[in-house]
N, C-alpha and C positions, 0 to 999 in steps of 0.2 A: 504494500500500500504506500510505503514511503517513496518508492520509485514512481508511482503514479502521480504523487504530489509534485515531484521534481519535474516531470514531463509537463504538468499543467502550468507550473511557474515559467518554464521555458517557452511554452506556447503563448502565454499571456505577454511575456516580454516581446516575442516576435510579432504578436498581433499589434502591440503598441507601436513598434517600429514601423510596421506596415501602415498604420494609420497616420503616422507622422512623416511618411515619405512624401516628397513633392510629387504630385500627380504628373507633372511635366517631365520628370526624370524616369523615362520608361524602363531603363536598365535596372535602376535601383528598385523600382516598383515591382518589376518582374522577379528580381532576386528575393525581395522581402516576401512576396506572395508564395514563391516556391518553398521558402523556409517554413512558412505557416503550414503549407500543404504537407510537407515532410513531417512536421511535428504532430499534425492531426493523425496521420497514419501511425506514427510512433505511439501516440496516446491510445489508439484502439488496439494496437498490438500488445501494449503493456496491460491494458484493461482486460482484454479477452484472452491473452496469452495461452497458457496450457489448457485452460478450461474449454477451448473450442474443440478439443479432441473428444470430449465426453458428450454426454447427453444434453448439456446445457444447464445442468443443475448448478445452483449456486449463483446464478446471475441476478 
């Protein structure tokens, strides 16, 4: 559960960076957006991790 909290904190930091990025700077905007996307995937992998192999119990 501690790992999930860390991922959430990193995701929120990346989200703030995305929101603070100048919309005219397409390269930085795309990089920040990709970072948020990667962290969303990491969040779900951490949250669902080894439980996905089972019957779904405990979700």
